[in-house]
A tleap script that builds the chain and sets N, CA, C and O, in Angstrom:
source leaprc.protein.ff14SB
mol = sequence {
  NMET LEU SER GLY TYR PHE PHE LEU PRO PHE
  ALA VAL LEU SER SER ALA LEU PRO SER TYR
  ILE ARG ASP THR THR CYS SER GLU PRO THR
  THR PHE THR VAL ARG ASP LEU GLY ILE PHE
  THR PRO SER SER SER ASN THR GLY PRO SER
  ARG ILE SER PHE GLU VAL ASP ASN THR THR
  CYS SER SER ASN THR ILE LEU ASN PRO LYS
  ASN ALA THR ALA CYS ALA ASP THR HIE TYR
  SER TYR PHE TRP ASP GLY SER SER LEU THR
  VAL GLN GLN VAL TYR THR PRO CYS ASP ASN
  PRO THR GLY LEU ALA LEU VAL LYS GLY THR
  ILE SER ASP ILE ALA LEU ASP CYS ILE PRO
  VAL GLU SER PRO TYR PRO LEU GLY ASP GLY
  THR LEU CYS GLN THR PRO THR GLY GLU LEU
  SER GLY GLU CTYR
}
set mol.1.N position { 246.486 222.773 160.286 }
set mol.1.CA position { 246.640 222.203 158.973 }
set mol.1.C position { 245.782 220.945 158.824 }
set mol.1.O position { 245.207 220.733 157.757 }
set mol.2.N position { 245.678 220.120 159.837 }
set mol.2.CA position { 244.872 218.914 159.768 }
set mol.2.C position { 243.377 219.210 159.673 }
set mol.2.O position { 242.625 218.398 159.134 }
set mol.3.N position { 242.944 220.332 160.175 }
set mol.3.CA position { 241.516 220.626 160.171 }
set mol.3.C position { 240.941 220.668 158.755 }
set mol.3.O position { 239.761 220.366 158.574 }
set mol.4.N position { 241.710 221.021 157.780 }
set mol.4.CA position { 241.256 221.029 156.391 }
set mol.4.C position { 240.849 219.654 155.914 }
set mol.4.O position { 239.966 219.531 155.064 }
set mol.5.N position { 241.471 218.621 156.441 }
set mol.5.CA position { 241.137 217.258 156.028 }
set mol.5.C position { 239.790 216.812 156.581 }
set mol.5.O position { 239.146 215.943 155.993 }
set mol.6.N position { 239.356 217.379 157.679 }
set mol.6.CA position { 238.077 216.992 158.250 }
set mol.6.C position { 236.902 217.577 157.457 }
set mol.6.O position { 235.812 217.004 157.459 }
set mol.7.N position { 237.109 218.689 156.794 }
set mol.7.CA position { 236.026 219.295 156.031 }
set mol.7.C position { 235.748 218.556 154.733 }
set mol.7.O position { 234.592 218.478 154.316 }
set mol.8.N position { 236.755 218.018 154.090 }
set mol.8.CA position { 236.555 217.316 152.834 }
set mol.8.C position { 235.658 216.097 153.012 }
set mol.8.O position { 234.695 215.966 152.257 }
set mol.9.N position { 235.909 215.201 153.955 }
set mol.9.CA position { 235.004 214.060 154.117 }
set mol.9.C position { 233.584 214.497 154.486 }
set mol.9.O position { 232.620 213.869 154.047 }
set mol.10.N position { 233.436 215.553 155.277 }
set mol.10.CA position { 232.098 216.019 155.636 }
set mol.10.C position { 231.356 216.532 154.403 }
set mol.10.O position { 230.164 216.269 154.243 }
set mol.11.N position { 232.055 217.263 153.532 }
set mol.11.CA position { 231.438 217.770 152.310 }
set mol.11.C position { 231.008 216.615 151.415 }
set mol.11.O position { 229.921 216.662 150.839 }
set mol.12.N position { 231.821 215.597 151.288 }
set mol.12.CA position { 231.472 214.433 150.477 }
set mol.12.C position { 230.299 213.700 151.110 }
set mol.12.O position { 229.379 213.283 150.407 }
set mol.13.N position { 230.320 213.537 152.424 }
set mol.13.CA position { 229.250 212.861 153.138 }
set mol.13.C position { 227.931 213.618 153.008 }
set mol.13.O position { 226.890 212.992 152.804 }
set mol.14.N position { 227.945 214.935 153.121 }
set mol.14.CA position { 226.703 215.707 153.075 }
set mol.14.C position { 226.034 215.606 151.712 }
set mol.14.O position { 224.807 215.668 151.635 }
set mol.15.N position { 226.795 215.452 150.639 }
set mol.15.CA position { 226.172 215.315 149.328 }
set mol.15.C position { 225.534 213.944 149.154 }
set mol.15.O position { 224.714 213.752 148.256 }
set mol.16.N position { 225.901 212.993 150.002 }
set mol.16.CA position { 225.326 211.651 149.925 }
set mol.16.C position { 224.112 211.482 150.838 }
set mol.16.O position { 223.476 210.428 150.808 }
set mol.17.N position { 223.771 212.486 151.647 }
set mol.17.CA position { 222.631 212.392 152.546 }
set mol.17.C position { 221.332 212.313 151.753 }
set mol.17.O position { 221.232 212.903 150.678 }
set mol.18.N position { 220.349 211.603 152.258 }
set mol.18.CA position { 219.050 211.565 151.571 }
set mol.18.C position { 218.480 212.974 151.420 }
set mol.18.O position { 218.720 213.851 152.249 }
set mol.19.N position { 217.721 213.169 150.344 }
set mol.19.CA position { 217.222 214.520 150.042 }
set mol.19.C position { 216.271 215.036 151.112 }
set mol.19.O position { 216.183 216.249 151.300 }
set mol.20.N position { 215.548 214.160 151.827 }
set mol.20.CA position { 214.617 214.663 152.840 }
set mol.20.C position { 215.335 215.273 154.033 }
set mol.20.O position { 214.736 216.037 154.790 }
set mol.21.N position { 216.601 214.949 154.211 }
set mol.21.CA position { 217.370 215.535 155.300 }
set mol.21.C position { 217.897 216.908 154.914 }
set mol.21.O position { 217.932 217.818 155.742 }
set mol.22.N position { 218.299 217.057 153.680 }
set mol.22.CA position { 218.920 218.316 153.262 }
set mol.22.C position { 218.104 219.037 152.191 }
set mol.22.O position { 218.665 219.748 151.357 }
set mol.23.N position { 216.789 218.857 152.212 }
set mol.23.CA position { 215.930 219.457 151.200 }
set mol.23.C position { 215.944 220.974 151.341 }
set mol.23.O position { 215.472 221.526 152.335 }
set mol.24.N position { 216.490 221.631 150.331 }
set mol.24.CA position { 216.519 223.092 150.325 }
set mol.24.C position { 215.510 223.643 149.322 }
set mol.24.O position { 215.425 224.857 149.135 }
set mol.25.N position { 214.748 222.767 148.680 }
set mol.25.CA position { 213.786 223.221 147.683 }
set mol.25.C position { 212.386 223.383 148.257 }
set mol.25.O position { 211.491 223.853 147.554 }
set mol.26.N position { 212.174 223.015 149.493 }
set mol.26.CA position { 210.849 223.111 150.095 }
set mol.26.C position { 210.413 224.575 150.175 }
set mol.26.O position { 211.176 225.444 150.598 }
set mol.27.N position { 209.199 224.822 149.770 }
set mol.27.CA position { 208.638 226.170 149.910 }
set mol.27.C position { 207.185 226.042 150.327 }
set mol.27.O position { 206.513 225.063 150.001 }
set mol.28.N position { 206.719 227.025 151.036 }
set mol.28.CA position { 205.353 227.039 151.525 }
set mol.28.C position { 204.562 228.089 150.753 }
set mol.28.O position { 205.132 229.090 150.319 }
set mol.29.N position { 203.260 227.877 150.575 }
set mol.29.CA position { 202.469 228.811 149.773 }
set mol.29.C position { 202.388 230.196 150.415 }
set mol.29.O position { 202.153 230.328 151.617 }
set mol.30.N position { 202.588 231.218 149.592 }
set mol.30.CA position { 202.483 232.599 150.066 }
set mol.30.C position { 201.503 233.411 149.226 }
set mol.30.O position { 200.988 234.432 149.682 }
set mol.31.N position { 201.245 232.958 148.001 }
set mol.31.CA position { 200.330 233.671 147.109 }
set mol.31.C position { 199.425 232.670 146.398 }
set mol.31.O position { 199.693 231.469 146.377 }
set mol.32.N position { 198.352 233.191 145.820 }
set mol.32.CA position { 197.464 232.366 144.999 }
set mol.32.C position { 196.933 233.214 143.856 }
set mol.32.O position { 196.895 234.442 143.944 }
set mol.33.N position { 196.523 232.549 142.784 }
set mol.33.CA position { 195.983 233.224 141.613 }
set mol.33.C position { 194.614 232.644 141.289 }
set mol.33.O position { 194.453 231.429 141.170 }
set mol.34.N position { 193.634 233.522 141.148 }
set mol.34.CA position { 192.269 233.141 140.784 }
set mol.34.C position { 192.065 233.541 139.331 }
set mol.34.O position { 192.346 234.676 138.945 }
set mol.35.N position { 191.578 232.607 138.532 }
set mol.35.CA position { 191.323 232.872 137.115 }
set mol.35.C position { 189.850 232.602 136.798 }
set mol.35.O position { 189.224 231.700 137.355 }
set mol.36.N position { 189.330 233.410 135.891 }
set mol.36.CA position { 187.998 233.193 135.314 }
set mol.36.C position { 186.888 233.085 136.355 }
set mol.36.O position { 186.047 232.188 136.288 }
set mol.37.N position { 186.893 233.999 137.309 }
set mol.37.CA position { 185.817 234.041 138.300 }
set mol.37.C position { 184.520 234.435 137.596 }
set mol.37.O position { 184.436 235.483 136.955 }
set mol.38.N position { 183.526 233.584 137.729 }
set mol.38.CA position { 182.222 233.854 137.131 }
set mol.38.C position { 181.111 233.524 138.113 }
set mol.38.O position { 181.166 232.514 138.814 }
set mol.39.N position { 180.111 234.378 138.155 }
set mol.39.CA position { 178.978 234.183 139.054 }
set mol.39.C position { 177.706 234.339 138.240 }
set mol.39.O position { 177.502 235.349 137.566 }
set mol.40.N position { 176.862 233.332 138.311 }
set mol.40.CA position { 175.585 233.365 137.606 }
set mol.40.C position { 174.458 233.461 138.624 }
set mol.40.O position { 174.397 232.688 139.580 }
set mol.41.N position { 173.570 234.419 138.403 }
set mol.41.CA position { 172.372 234.573 139.231 }
set mol.41.C position { 171.164 234.413 138.317 }
set mol.41.O position { 171.016 235.167 137.355 }
set mol.42.N position { 170.295 233.438 138.602 }
set mol.42.CA position { 169.146 233.229 137.719 }
set mol.42.C position { 168.136 234.375 137.817 }
set mol.42.O position { 168.027 235.037 138.849 }
set mol.43.N position { 167.403 234.594 136.726 }
set mol.43.CA position { 166.327 235.597 136.751 }
set mol.43.C position { 165.179 235.060 137.591 }
set mol.43.O position { 165.162 233.885 137.959 }
set mol.44.N position { 164.233 235.917 137.887 }
set mol.44.CA position { 163.098 235.511 138.733 }
set mol.44.C position { 162.267 234.407 138.077 }
set mol.44.O position { 161.598 233.646 138.776 }
set mol.45.N position { 162.300 234.310 136.754 }
set mol.45.CA position { 161.542 233.259 136.066 }
set mol.45.C position { 162.345 231.963 135.894 }
set mol.45.O position { 161.808 230.966 135.411 }
set mol.46.N position { 163.608 231.969 136.279 }
set mol.46.CA position { 164.474 230.796 136.142 }
set mol.46.C position { 164.541 230.093 137.503 }
set mol.46.O position { 164.995 230.679 138.486 }
set mol.47.N position { 164.094 228.856 137.555 }
set mol.47.CA position { 164.098 228.119 138.823 }
set mol.47.C position { 165.435 227.416 139.087 }
set mol.47.O position { 165.587 226.735 140.102 }
set mol.48.N position { 166.385 227.576 138.194 }
set mol.48.CA position { 167.699 226.963 138.381 }
set mol.48.C position { 168.492 227.655 139.479 }
set mol.48.O position { 168.122 228.739 139.930 }
set mol.49.N position { 169.585 227.026 139.910 }
set mol.49.CA position { 170.390 227.577 141.002 }
set mol.49.C position { 171.353 228.668 140.546 }
set mol.49.O position { 171.666 228.792 139.362 }
set mol.50.N position { 171.806 229.440 141.501 }
set mol.50.CA position { 172.929 230.350 141.278 }
set mol.50.C position { 174.185 229.490 141.141 }
set mol.50.O position { 174.178 228.314 141.506 }
set mol.51.N position { 175.241 230.066 140.625 }
set mol.51.CA position { 176.474 229.295 140.455 }
set mol.51.C position { 177.679 230.211 140.515 }
set mol.51.O position { 177.659 231.326 139.993 }
set mol.52.N position { 178.734 229.723 141.161 }
set mol.52.CA position { 180.022 230.398 141.164 }
set mol.52.C position { 181.046 229.398 140.639 }
set mol.52.O position { 180.980 228.214 140.967 }
set mol.53.N position { 181.979 229.862 139.836 }
set mol.53.CA position { 183.049 228.989 139.363 }
set mol.53.C position { 184.293 229.819 139.087 }
set mol.53.O position { 184.216 230.985 138.699 }
set mol.54.N position { 185.436 229.190 139.298 }
set mol.54.CA position { 186.733 229.814 139.033 }
set mol.54.C position { 187.806 228.754 139.150 }
set mol.54.O position { 187.539 227.626 139.563 }
set mol.55.N position { 189.012 229.120 138.788 }
set mol.55.CA position { 190.183 228.275 139.000 }
set mol.55.C position { 191.094 228.973 139.983 }
set mol.55.O position { 191.250 230.193 139.945 }
set mol.56.N position { 191.693 228.195 140.859 }
set mol.56.CA position { 192.714 228.727 141.754 }
set mol.56.C position { 193.923 227.799 141.649 }
set mol.56.O position { 193.818 226.594 141.880 }
set mol.57.N position { 195.051 228.369 141.303 }
set mol.57.CA position { 196.297 227.600 141.172 }
set mol.57.C position { 196.065 226.280 140.440 }
set mol.57.O position { 196.511 225.228 140.900 }
set mol.58.N position { 195.376 226.331 139.314 }
set mol.58.CA position { 195.161 225.181 138.419 }
set mol.58.C position { 194.220 224.113 138.956 }
set mol.58.O position { 194.285 222.971 138.501 }
set mol.59.N position { 193.361 224.434 139.893 }
set mol.59.CA position { 192.287 223.519 140.285 }
set mol.59.C position { 190.956 224.245 140.138 }
set mol.59.O position { 190.878 225.454 140.353 }
set mol.60.N position { 189.931 223.525 139.779 }
set mol.60.CA position { 188.610 224.104 139.550 }
set mol.60.C position { 187.819 224.175 140.848 }
set mol.60.O position { 187.813 223.239 141.647 }
set mol.61.N position { 187.157 225.302 141.036 }
set mol.61.CA position { 186.270 225.494 142.187 }
set mol.61.C position { 184.918 225.928 141.637 }
set mol.61.O position { 184.836 226.859 140.835 }
set mol.62.N position { 183.865 225.254 142.068 }
set mol.62.CA position { 182.532 225.654 141.621 }
set mol.62.C position { 181.493 225.126 142.592 }
set mol.62.O position { 181.703 224.126 143.278 }
set mol.63.N position { 180.367 225.822 142.631 }
set mol.63.CA position { 179.304 225.421 143.544 }
set mol.63.C position { 178.001 226.095 143.148 }
set mol.63.O position { 177.999 227.179 142.565 }
set mol.64.N position { 176.906 225.445 143.469 }
set mol.64.CA position { 175.590 226.057 143.315 }
set mol.64.C position { 175.190 226.823 144.566 }
set mol.64.O position { 174.124 227.436 144.608 }
set mol.65.N position { 176.041 226.790 145.586 }
set mol.65.CA position { 175.815 227.573 146.803 }
set mol.65.C position { 176.790 228.740 146.755 }
set mol.65.O position { 177.982 228.566 147.008 }
set mol.66.N position { 176.301 229.902 146.439 }
set mol.66.CA position { 177.207 231.038 146.248 }
set mol.66.C position { 177.597 231.666 147.576 }
set mol.66.O position { 178.779 231.697 147.919 }
set mol.67.N position { 176.632 232.163 148.325 }
set mol.67.CA position { 176.940 232.860 149.567 }
set mol.67.C position { 176.946 231.854 150.715 }
set mol.67.O position { 175.893 231.364 151.124 }
set mol.68.N position { 178.104 231.558 151.219 }
set mol.68.CA position { 178.231 230.609 152.317 }
set mol.68.C position { 179.389 231.059 153.206 }
set mol.68.O position { 180.429 230.403 153.246 }
set mol.69.N position { 179.216 232.177 153.921 }
set mol.69.CA position { 180.333 232.741 154.670 }
set mol.69.C position { 180.758 231.936 155.898 }
set mol.69.O position { 181.790 232.239 156.496 }
set mol.70.N position { 179.982 230.907 156.291 }
set mol.70.CA position { 180.336 230.162 157.503 }
set mol.70.C position { 181.045 228.850 157.218 }
set mol.70.O position { 181.841 228.388 158.036 }
set mol.71.N position { 180.772 228.245 156.075 }
set mol.71.CA position { 181.375 226.957 155.750 }
set mol.71.C position { 182.149 227.061 154.448 }
set mol.71.O position { 181.629 227.537 153.439 }
set mol.72.N position { 183.390 226.613 154.478 }
set mol.72.CA position { 184.199 226.624 153.263 }
set mol.72.C position { 183.661 225.590 152.284 }
set mol.72.O position { 183.190 224.526 152.687 }
set mol.73.N position { 183.734 225.910 151.003 }
set mol.73.CA position { 183.343 225.000 149.936 }
set mol.73.C position { 184.604 224.422 149.324 }
set mol.73.O position { 185.499 225.168 148.928 }
set mol.74.N position { 184.687 223.098 149.242 }
set mol.74.CA position { 185.878 222.439 148.713 }
set mol.74.C position { 185.949 222.581 147.192 }
set mol.74.O position { 184.929 222.630 146.505 }
set mol.75.N position { 187.168 222.644 146.693 }
set mol.75.CA position { 187.417 222.675 145.254 }
set mol.75.C position { 187.677 221.253 144.771 }
set mol.75.O position { 187.677 220.316 145.570 }
set mol.76.N position { 187.899 221.085 143.462 }
set mol.76.CA position { 188.174 219.760 142.901 }
set mol.76.C position { 189.376 219.126 143.586 }
set mol.76.O position { 189.345 217.945 143.934 }
set mol.77.N position { 190.437 219.910 143.782 }
set mol.77.CA position { 191.572 219.479 144.603 }
set mol.77.C position { 191.207 219.891 146.024 }
set mol.77.O position { 191.201 221.078 146.349 }
set mol.78.N position { 190.904 218.913 146.867 }
set mol.78.CA position { 190.372 219.220 148.198 }
set mol.78.C position { 191.391 219.878 149.129 }
set mol.78.O position { 191.059 220.182 150.275 }
set mol.79.N position { 192.614 220.103 148.669 }
set mol.79.CA position { 193.560 220.903 149.446 }
set mol.79.C position { 193.160 222.383 149.416 }
set mol.79.O position { 193.652 223.185 150.209 }
set mol.80.N position { 192.260 222.730 148.488 }
set mol.80.CA position { 191.784 224.103 148.346 }
set mol.80.C position { 190.306 224.172 148.711 }
set mol.80.O position { 189.537 223.251 148.431 }
set mol.81.N position { 189.927 225.276 149.338 }
set mol.81.CA position { 188.524 225.560 149.612 }
set mol.81.C position { 188.360 227.078 149.605 }
set mol.81.O position { 189.345 227.816 149.583 }
set mol.82.N position { 187.113 227.536 149.625 }
set mol.82.CA position { 186.888 228.977 149.523 }
set mol.82.C position { 185.598 229.390 150.216 }
set mol.82.O position { 184.721 228.575 150.502 }
set mol.83.N position { 185.521 230.689 150.471 }
set mol.83.CA position { 184.326 231.370 150.966 }
set mol.83.C position { 184.060 232.533 150.011 }
set mol.83.O position { 185.002 233.201 149.584 }
set mol.84.N position { 182.814 232.784 149.673 }
set mol.84.CA position { 182.429 233.946 148.872 }
set mol.84.C position { 181.314 234.663 149.613 }
set mol.84.O position { 180.304 234.050 149.957 }
set mol.85.N position { 181.488 235.970 149.866 }
set mol.85.CA position { 180.464 236.708 150.610 }
set mol.85.C position { 179.724 237.734 149.758 }
set mol.85.O position { 178.966 238.549 150.282 }
set mol.86.N position { 179.940 237.694 148.468 }
set mol.86.CA position { 179.267 238.631 147.571 }
set mol.86.C position { 180.187 239.697 147.019 }
set mol.86.O position { 179.895 240.281 145.975 }
set mol.87.N position { 181.291 239.963 147.694 }
set mol.87.CA position { 182.259 240.932 147.170 }
set mol.87.C position { 183.711 240.542 147.473 }
set mol.87.O position { 184.642 241.115 146.906 }
set mol.88.N position { 183.897 239.576 148.360 }
set mol.88.CA position { 185.247 239.124 148.731 }
set mol.88.C position { 185.339 237.612 148.599 }
set mol.88.O position { 184.404 236.883 148.927 }
set mol.89.N position { 186.478 237.164 148.117 }
set mol.89.CA position { 186.741 235.739 147.963 }
set mol.89.C position { 187.897 235.363 148.882 }
set mol.89.O position { 188.991 235.917 148.773 }
set mol.90.N position { 187.649 234.422 149.784 }
set mol.90.CA position { 188.701 233.919 150.672 }
set mol.90.C position { 189.058 232.512 150.218 }
set mol.90.O position { 188.191 231.648 150.088 }
set mol.91.N position { 190.343 232.296 149.978 }
set mol.91.CA position { 190.853 230.999 149.538 }
set mol.91.C position { 191.678 230.408 150.666 }
set mol.91.O position { 192.489 231.095 151.287 }
set mol.92.N position { 191.463 229.125 150.924 }
set mol.92.CA position { 192.246 228.395 151.920 }
set mol.92.C position { 193.002 227.269 151.206 }
set mol.92.O position { 192.516 226.684 150.238 }
set mol.93.N position { 194.199 226.989 151.713 }
set mol.93.CA position { 194.969 225.878 151.168 }
set mol.93.C position { 195.582 225.080 152.305 }
set mol.93.O position { 196.193 225.644 153.213 }
set mol.94.N position { 195.416 223.763 152.250 }
set mol.94.CA position { 196.071 222.858 153.191 }
set mol.94.C position { 197.356 222.389 152.517 }
set mol.94.O position { 197.341 222.008 151.347 }
set mol.95.N position { 198.458 222.415 153.247 }
set mol.95.CA position { 199.750 222.037 152.675 }
set mol.95.C position { 200.597 221.348 153.737 }
set mol.95.O position { 200.266 221.357 154.923 }
set mol.96.N position { 201.685 220.757 153.289 }
set mol.96.CA position { 202.640 220.120 154.194 }
set mol.96.C position { 203.737 221.132 154.507 }
set mol.96.O position { 204.448 221.561 153.599 }
set mol.97.N position { 203.891 221.522 155.769 }
set mol.97.CA position { 204.912 222.520 156.106 }
set mol.97.C position { 206.324 221.940 155.987 }
set mol.97.O position { 206.546 220.750 156.212 }
set mol.98.N position { 207.255 222.797 155.632 }
set mol.98.CA position { 208.649 222.376 155.462 }
set mol.98.C position { 209.243 221.831 156.755 }
set mol.98.O position { 210.029 220.884 156.727 }
set mol.99.N position { 208.875 222.422 157.878 }
set mol.99.CA position { 209.477 222.005 159.150 }
set mol.99.C position { 208.765 220.808 159.781 }
set mol.99.O position { 209.170 220.351 160.850 }
set mol.100.N position { 207.704 220.289 159.135 }
set mol.100.CA position { 206.998 219.128 159.657 }
set mol.100.C position { 206.453 218.306 158.485 }
set mol.100.O position { 205.262 218.384 158.185 }
set mol.101.N position { 207.305 217.521 157.819 }
set mol.101.CA position { 206.892 216.825 156.603 }
set mol.101.C position { 205.796 215.787 156.796 }
set mol.101.O position { 205.272 215.270 155.810 }
set mol.102.N position { 205.436 215.468 158.029 }
set mol.102.CA position { 204.336 214.529 158.253 }
set mol.102.C position { 203.071 215.244 158.721 }
set mol.102.O position { 202.053 214.598 158.968 }
set mol.103.N position { 203.125 216.557 158.842 }
set mol.103.CA position { 201.969 217.312 159.332 }
set mol.103.C position { 201.271 218.077 158.232 }
set mol.103.O position { 201.677 218.043 157.070 }
set mol.104.N position { 200.217 218.765 158.616 }
set mol.104.CA position { 199.468 219.619 157.702 }
set mol.104.C position { 199.294 220.995 158.326 }
set mol.104.O position { 199.227 221.136 159.547 }
set mol.105.N position { 199.222 222.000 157.474 }
set mol.105.CA position { 198.994 223.372 157.930 }
set mol.105.C position { 197.973 224.013 156.982 }
set mol.105.O position { 197.756 223.527 155.873 }
set mol.106.N position { 197.362 225.087 157.423 }
set mol.106.CA position { 196.345 225.789 156.652 }
set mol.106.C position { 196.734 227.249 156.516 }
set mol.106.O position { 197.086 227.902 157.499 }
set mol.107.N position { 196.670 227.764 155.280 }
set mol.107.CA position { 196.842 229.190 155.044 }
set mol.107.C position { 195.552 229.713 154.424 }
set mol.107.O position { 194.814 228.978 153.768 }
set mol.108.N position { 195.302 230.985 154.644 }
set mol.108.CA position { 194.062 231.602 154.172 }
set mol.108.C position { 194.371 233.011 153.702 }
set mol.108.O position { 195.117 233.738 154.357 }
set mol.109.N position { 193.801 233.399 152.568 }
set mol.109.CA position { 193.979 234.750 152.048 }
set mol.109.C position { 192.702 235.243 151.405 }
set mol.109.O position { 191.921 234.452 150.876 }
set mol.110.N position { 192.485 236.552 151.450 }
set mol.110.CA position { 191.248 237.143 150.942 }
set mol.110.C position { 191.547 238.208 149.903 }
set mol.110.O position { 192.440 239.037 150.077 }
set mol.111.N position { 190.787 238.169 148.822 }
set mol.111.CA position { 190.779 239.253 147.839 }
set mol.111.C position { 189.467 239.990 148.071 }
set mol.111.O position { 188.386 239.422 147.912 }
set mol.112.N position { 189.572 241.256 148.447 }
set mol.112.CA position { 188.388 242.039 148.832 }
set mol.112.C position { 187.929 242.960 147.706 }
set mol.112.O position { 188.687 243.300 146.798 }
set mol.113.N position { 186.672 243.347 147.798 }
set mol.113.CA position { 186.081 244.336 146.880 }
set mol.113.C position { 186.366 244.002 145.425 }
set mol.113.O position { 186.903 244.824 144.683 }
set mol.114.N position { 186.006 242.804 145.025 }
set mol.114.CA position { 186.250 242.350 143.658 }
set mol.114.C position { 185.295 243.053 142.701 }
set mol.114.O position { 184.077 243.008 142.874 }
set mol.115.N position { 185.861 243.699 141.695 }
set mol.115.CA position { 185.058 244.363 140.667 }
set mol.115.C position { 184.568 243.312 139.678 }
set mol.115.O position { 185.340 242.469 139.220 }
set mol.116.N position { 183.290 243.368 139.354 }
set mol.116.CA position { 182.698 242.422 138.416 }
set mol.116.C position { 181.968 243.167 137.312 }
set mol.116.O position { 181.301 244.169 137.567 }
set mol.117.N position { 182.093 242.682 136.102 }
set mol.117.CA position { 181.296 243.164 134.983 }
set mol.117.C position { 180.134 242.194 134.810 }
set mol.117.O position { 180.341 240.989 134.667 }
set mol.118.N position { 178.910 242.722 134.823 }
set mol.118.CA position { 177.731 241.875 134.758 }
set mol.118.C position { 176.934 242.154 133.486 }
set mol.118.O position { 176.782 243.302 133.068 }
set mol.119.N position { 176.429 241.078 132.880 }
set mol.119.CA position { 175.599 241.203 131.681 }
set mol.119.C position { 174.404 240.264 131.812 }
set mol.119.O position { 174.517 239.194 132.409 }
set mol.120.N position { 173.263 240.661 131.259 }
set mol.120.CA position { 172.119 239.744 131.252 }
set mol.120.C position { 172.368 238.644 130.206 }
set mol.120.O position { 172.914 238.911 129.135 }
set mol.121.N position { 171.966 237.423 130.523 }
set mol.121.CA position { 172.072 236.309 129.580 }
set mol.121.C position { 170.707 235.647 129.446 }
set mol.121.O position { 169.905 235.650 130.380 }
set mol.122.N position { 170.460 235.086 128.284 }
set mol.122.CA position { 169.179 234.440 128.014 }
set mol.122.C position { 169.417 233.045 127.474 }
set mol.122.O position { 170.511 232.717 127.015 }
set mol.123.N position { 168.377 232.227 127.535 }
set mol.123.CA position { 168.462 230.906 126.921 }
set mol.123.C position { 168.786 231.109 125.451 }
set mol.123.O position { 168.247 232.029 124.836 }
set mol.124.N position { 169.611 230.319 124.892 }
set mol.124.CA position { 170.071 229.003 125.300 }
set mol.124.C position { 171.342 229.012 126.165 }
set mol.124.O position { 172.078 228.025 126.155 }
set mol.125.N position { 171.621 230.075 126.903 }
set mol.125.CA position { 172.752 230.038 127.824 }
set mol.125.C position { 172.589 228.785 128.698 }
set mol.125.O position { 171.481 228.509 129.157 }
set mol.126.N position { 173.661 228.025 128.937 }
set mol.126.CA position { 173.531 226.725 129.615 }
set mol.126.C position { 172.766 226.754 130.943 }
set mol.126.O position { 172.116 225.769 131.296 }
set mol.127.N position { 172.831 227.850 131.674 }
set mol.127.CA position { 172.141 227.907 132.958 }
set mol.127.C position { 170.789 228.619 132.862 }
set mol.127.O position { 170.088 228.767 133.864 }
set mol.128.N position { 170.429 229.057 131.658 }
set mol.128.CA position { 169.144 229.721 131.463 }
set mol.128.C position { 169.255 231.229 131.588 }
set mol.128.O position { 170.350 231.791 131.540 }
set mol.129.N position { 168.100 231.884 131.749 }
set mol.129.CA position { 168.033 233.338 131.857 }
set mol.129.C position { 168.581 233.791 133.207 }
set mol.129.O position { 168.367 233.143 134.232 }
set mol.130.N position { 169.288 234.913 133.186 }
set mol.130.CA position { 169.820 235.454 134.431 }
set mol.130.C position { 170.883 236.494 134.173 }
set mol.130.O position { 170.902 237.136 133.123 }
set mol.131.N position { 171.771 236.658 135.143 }
set mol.131.CA position { 172.856 237.623 135.052 }
set mol.131.C position { 174.174 236.900 135.269 }
set mol.131.O position { 174.337 236.149 136.230 }
set mol.132.N position { 175.103 237.136 134.369 }
set mol.132.CA position { 176.445 236.559 134.482 }
set mol.132.C position { 177.417 237.677 134.818 }
set mol.132.O position { 177.502 238.676 134.103 }
set mol.133.N position { 178.145 237.503 135.908 }
set mol.133.CA position { 179.138 238.488 136.329 }
set mol.133.C position { 180.522 237.837 136.272 }
set mol.133.O position { 180.708 236.701 136.708 }
set mol.134.N position { 181.484 238.581 135.726 }
set mol.134.CA position { 182.853 238.073 135.604 }
set mol.134.C position { 183.844 239.173 135.943 }
set mol.134.O position { 183.535 240.362 135.864 }
set mol.135.N position { 185.042 238.745 136.322 }
set mol.135.CA position { 186.103 239.720 136.571 }
set mol.135.C position { 186.563 240.283 135.231 }
set mol.135.O position { 186.766 239.524 134.283 }
set mol.136.N position { 186.730 241.598 135.137 }
set mol.136.CA position { 187.112 242.204 133.859 }
set mol.136.C position { 188.498 241.779 133.371 }
set mol.136.O position { 188.732 241.712 132.164 }
set mol.137.N position { 189.401 241.497 134.279 }
set mol.137.CA position { 190.764 241.142 133.872 }
set mol.137.C position { 190.933 239.646 133.677 }
set mol.137.O position { 191.895 239.218 133.040 }
set mol.138.N position { 190.025 238.841 134.206 }
set mol.138.CA position { 190.132 237.394 134.094 }
set mol.138.C position { 191.053 236.764 135.117 }
set mol.138.O position { 191.004 235.551 135.320 }
set mol.139.N position { 191.899 237.563 135.774 }
set mol.139.CA position { 192.858 237.012 136.727 }
set mol.139.C position { 193.002 237.945 137.936 }
set mol.139.O position { 193.116 239.162 137.791 }
set mol.140.N position { 192.996 237.348 139.117 }
set mol.140.CA position { 193.166 238.084 140.383 }
set mol.140.C position { 194.261 237.416 141.192 }
set mol.140.O position { 194.386 236.192 141.172 }
set mol.141.N position { 195.049 238.197 141.898 }
set mol.141.CA position { 196.110 237.631 142.742 }
set mol.141.C position { 195.856 237.981 144.190 }
set mol.141.O position { 195.348 239.056 144.509 }
set mol.142.N position { 196.223 237.043 145.073 }
set mol.142.CA position { 196.057 237.271 146.497 }
set mol.142.C position { 197.242 236.714 147.256 }
set mol.142.O position { 198.050 235.958 146.718 }
set mol.143.N position { 197.327 237.101 148.511 }
set mol.143.CA position { 198.402 236.633 149.399 }
set mol.143.C position { 197.805 235.911 150.588 }
set mol.143.O position { 196.769 236.310 151.121 }
set mol.144.N position { 198.474 234.838 150.999 }
set mol.144.CA position { 198.056 234.108 152.195 }
set mol.144.C position { 198.593 234.822 153.408 }
set mol.144.O position { 198.364 234.383 154.535 }
savepdb mol mol.pdb
quit
C-alpha cells in the first residue's frame, strides 16, 4: 500500500526535470526532399559556366561546378552538401544526434537515375545560350 505513495512524488519530480534530460521530441533525419532541380549546360558558343541549382529541405544548393563526384559541394546552409554525377544526386546532412547532443553525425542518401526534361534556351536567358534540364515533377524524395 505504501508503494503507491512513492510513485506520486516521482511523477511530479519527473515533470519538473529540464527538457534536455527528458527530451522525447528529438528526431534524426531519415528523408530529404529536393525541389526545382535545374542543370544548365552552355552551348559551344557560350563561354559561360555550367550550373546546377536546387533546394533541399528549404536550403538553396547551387554551383558552377556540376560534375564533382569526389568532393561534396556545400549548400547555403552548410549542414547540407551534395554530389552530382550526371544522373544521380547524393545529399549529405550534418546533424546533432539525439544520443549525443554535443556531437555531430553525417547521413547520406542518393536519388539515382533522375529523369530530366531538357530544352534549348537562347539569350536573353540569364546564363546565355545552352540547354536547360529540369525534373518533370519539380520535386524528388530520397532516404538517408
